[in-house]
C-alpha positions as CSV (number, residue, x, y, z in Angstrom):
1,M,78.6,72.1,83.4
2,S,78.9,75.7,82.3
3,N,80.6,77.2,85.4
4,A,83.4,74.7,85.3
5,V,83.9,75.1,81.6
6,K,83.9,78.9,81.9
7,N,86.5,78.7,84.6
8,I,88.7,76.4,82.6
9,A,88.3,78.6,79.5
10,K,89.5,81.6,81.7
11,F,92.5,79.6,82.9
12,I,93.5,78.5,79.4
13,R,93.2,82.1,78.1
14,R,95.4,83.4,80.9
15,N,97.9,80.5,80.6
16,P,97.9,79.4,76.9
17,E,101.4,77.9,76.9
18,D,101.0,76.1,80.2
19,K,101.0,72.2,80.1
20,A,98.1,72.4,82.5
21,S,96.0,74.3,79.9
22,S,96.7,71.5,77.4
23,D,95.7,68.8,79.9
24,L,92.5,70.6,80.8
25,R,91.6,71.2,77.2
26,D,92.2,67.4,76.5
27,L,89.9,66.5,79.5
28,C,87.2,68.8,78.2
29,N,87.4,67.3,74.7
30,A,87.4,63.7,76.1
31,L,84.3,64.3,78.2
32,E,82.5,66.0,75.3
33,A,83.3,63.2,73.0
34,S,82.9,60.4,75.5
35,A,86.4,59.4,74.8
36,S,89.1,58.0,77.0
37,F,91.5,60.2,79.1
38,D,94.5,59.4,81.1
39,L,93.5,60.6,84.6
40,G,97.1,60.0,85.8
41,C,98.1,63.4,84.2
42,L,95.8,65.2,86.7
43,Y,98.1,64.3,89.5
44,N,100.9,66.4,87.9
45,L,98.8,69.5,87.9
46,D,99.2,72.3,90.4
47,R,96.5,72.9,92.9
48,K,94.4,75.4,90.9
49,P,94.2,73.5,87.6
50,F,93.6,70.2,89.5
51,E,90.6,71.8,91.3
52,L,89.3,73.1,88.0
53,A,89.5,69.5,86.6
54,I,87.7,68.1,89.7
55,D,85.0,70.7,89.4
56,L,84.5,69.9,85.7
57,L,84.2,66.2,86.5
58,E,81.8,66.8,89.3
59,E,79.6,69.0,87.0
60,W,79.9,66.4,84.1
61,R,78.8,63.6,86.4
62,F,75.9,65.5,87.7
63,D,74.7,66.5,84.2
64,R,75.0,63.0,83.0
65,H,72.9,61.7,86.0
66,V,70.2,64.3,85.4
67,F,70.2,63.5,81.7
68,E,69.9,59.8,82.3
69,R,67.1,60.2,84.8
70,R,65.2,62.4,82.3
71,L,65.6,59.9,79.6
72,Q,64.6,57.0,81.8
73,K,61.5,59.0,82.9
74,Y,60.4,59.3,79.2
75,L,61.2,55.7,78.4
76,D,59.1,54.6,81.4
77,E,56.0,56.6,80.3
78,P,53.4,54.8,78.2
79,A,53.7,55.5,74.5
80,D,51.5,58.2,73.0
81,P,49.9,56.8,69.9
82,S,49.8,60.3,68.3
83,E,53.7,60.2,68.3
84,D,53.7,57.4,65.7
85,D,53.2,59.8,62.8
C-alpha cells in the first residue's frame, strides 16, 4: 500500500487546506484502524484525489488478501511441537 500512501501524502502536503486532503486523510485513518468511513464523500472529490482514493482502496484490498492467505497458510500447517515452549 506504500505507493498509494506516498501519493496521498504528497497531495496532502501540496494541498493542506483542501477538503479533499481532509477526506483522504480520514480514509487512510479509517483503513488503518479498520474503522467505518463514509464512501459517499468520495463522489464529491475532483478527479485526481478520487483516483488517489481508488488506488489506496485497491492496494489496501490486495494487501489484506495477501495477509489473509498467508495467515490461512500458517493455520493450515500441522502444529510444530517445538513451538509450544
